[in-house]
N, C-alpha and C positions, 0 to 999 in steps of 0.2 A: 504494500500500500504506500503510495506517495504522500507522505505527511505534509510536505511543503505546499502542494496543490490544495489540500483540504484546509490547511491553516490559512493560506492566502485567501481563498474564497470565503470561508467562514469569518475570518477576521475582517475582510472588506465589507461583507454584509453586516457584520456586527456594528462596525463604525457608522454605517449609513443608518441602520435601524436606531442606534443610540442617538444619532443627531436628529432623526425625525421624531423619536419618542414612541415607545410601544403603544401608547394609548391612541396615537394618531395614525398608526400604521394602516388601519382599515381604509383610510382615505386613498391610499396608494394602490388599492386592490381594484382592478378594472378588467373584467373579462373581455370586453370589446378591444381594449388596448392590447391585451395579451394575444388575442387572436390575430390582430393586424400585424403585430411585430413578429411573433414566433411563427405562426402558421404561414404568414405572408413570406417570411424569410425562407421557410422550408420550401415554399413554392418556387421562389427564385433559385434556390439551391438545386432543385430537381430539374429546372430548365437548363442549368449550367452543367450538371453532372448526371451521368446515367445511373440506374439503380445499382449496378455492380460497384460503382465507386462509392455510393452512399453506404453500402455495407462495410466497405473499407473504413469510411469515416466513423461509423459507429464503433468499429473495432479499435480505431485510433483513440477515440474518446475514452473507451474503457481502459486502454493502456496508460492513459494519462493518470488514472487513479491507481491502477495496479501495474507497477513497474519494478522489475527486479533484474539486475544484471550483475555479472561478476566484475570485480575490479582488476585492473591490469596486474597489480602487485599480488593478486591471488592466483592468476593464470600463469605468470612467469615461472614460479617454482615448480608448478605441475609440468610445464613443457620441458623445463631443464631436467627434471626427474625422468620424464619419458625419454628424453634424448640420451641420458646416461644409460638407462636400461637397454635401449635399442642398440646403442653403440657396443655395449658389453655383451649382451645376450642375443642380439639379433632383433630385427623389427617385429617378428611374429610374437615376441613376448608382450607386446602392447595389446594383443587381442583380448587378453583378460582385463587389462587396465581400462580398455575402452568401455567396458560394461558399466563403469562407475562414473563416466563423464555425463554430466547433466546438459551441457551446452550442445545443441544439435549441430551447430556449425563446426565446433571443435571436433565433435565425434565424427562428422563426415570427413573432415580433413585427415584425421588419424586413420580412419578406415581406408582412405585412398592410399596413404603411405603403407599400411599393412598389406594392401593388395599389390604392392610393388609398382605403383604408378610413378612415372618419371617426375622428378621435382618440378620441371618446367610445366608439365601438364597439370600437376596439382595446383601450381600457381595460377595457371590460366583458368581452371575450373572454379577455384575459390574466388578469384578476383571478379569473375563474371557474376557470381552470386552476390558479392558485395555491391556491385553496380545495381542489381535489381533491388536489393534492400534499400539502397540510397533513393531509388526512384519511388519506392513505396512510401518511404518516410517523407520525401519531398511532396508527394501527392497529398498525404495526410496533413502536413503543415499548410499546404496551399488551400485545402478545403476549409480548414479551421479559420484561416485568414479571410477566405471568401465569405463564410457564414458571418464572421465578425464584421465584415463590411456591409452585408445586407441588413443586419439588425438596425443600426442607426438610420439607414436609408428608409427602411419601412417605418421606423419611428417618425421620420419627417412626413411620410405619406399619411400616417395616422394623425399627425398634427394638422395637416391640411384638411383632412376629413372633418376633424373636430371644429376647425375654424369655419368651414363651409356650413356645417350644421348650425353653428352659433349665429352666423350672419343671416341665415335664412329664417331665424326665429327670434330676431331682436324684439319683435312685438310681444313676445311671451317671455318675461324675465325668468320664469321658473325653469326654462330649458337652457339658459345661458351657462349656468354652473356645470351641469353634466356634460355639455358639449365642450366647454373649455377644459374640463377634466380629461376627456379623451384626447384632446389636442396636446396637453402637456404630459400626461402620464405615458402616452406611447413613446414620446421622445425620451422620457426617463427610462422606460424599459429597454429601449434599443441601446442607449448609451451604457446602461448598467451591464447588460448581458455581453455586449461587445467588448467593453474595456475591463471587465472584471473576470470574464471567463474565456471567450473564444480567441481573442487576440493574444492574451498572455499564454494560452495553451499552444498556439502556433509557435510562439517563441520557445517554449519549453520543448516542443517536439523537435525543433531544429537543433537545440542543444543536445538532446538525447540521441538524435541521429548522428551527430558528430562524435559523441562519446562511444556509441555502439560501433560506428565505422572504425574508429581508432582501435578498439578492442579486437575487431575482426582482422584488421591489418596486422596487429601484433600476433594473433593466432596463426595467420598465414606465414609470417616470418618464422615462427617457431616450428610449424609443421614442415615447411620446406627444409629447414635446417635438420630436422629429425630424418626426413627422407634422404637427405644428402649425406647423412652420417657425420655431421659437424661435431667437433669437440664441444662438450657442454659449456666449457668456459668461453669459447668463442660465441656459442649460442646466447649465453647470458649477456655478453657485451652487445650483441645485436638487439636483444629484447629490451635492454635497459635504455636504449635510445628512445623508446616510447614513453619513458617515465620522466618526471621532473627529477633533477639531480638529487634533491633532498630525499626522494623516495627510493633511490637505488641502493639496494642492500645485497651484497654478494653472498651467495651460498657457499663460496669456497674460501672465505676468510678464516 
């Protein structure tokens, strides 16, 4: 579970609710405004993206809350250990080790090495997969940005609707208040959802994509080194290049 996303959204909403005052919160509840902003934005989203991409978007949103990945300083010792065993006892010794690997990408690369695939072919196969992962991540961030762009735009449309309704009934003062409420609350909903949720989510997805890509590149370097039979000390030096200097801890000291 991604705690920072939850804390950010809950904290932001908490500040806004506190500023409004819980007793006055009911004033900001408007079903017509919600329908114009949220359902209207969903309509624009479906015009822009096919249903297949919408499924990807839902999956991306879920990953924003449920996100877990290994850290580079956790993977490096594992790869060096695999490299040492493969160099000492032969690559087939990793067949048993591979059963304990949770990361699908790492597992695939180790299996390619076990099968005797040439290092250059392993590099090509895994780098192709990295490119497709980058594209999926790019699409997810792009869709979150698009939805965040539609929300305030539909909020402005709701504002225009409310103003038109208000101007058409100026002779009846009792309708001015509800019409003006629709005009303002739709803008409020659009700005709130865009700037507190979907646009920040797009930024977080880009950062996660960069982190995951870096980890996959590290894994590729380690797997190719294992397949090439590199000395574990040499492999460690290659993999440490992916870490900040202060995080580099040698296993051979």
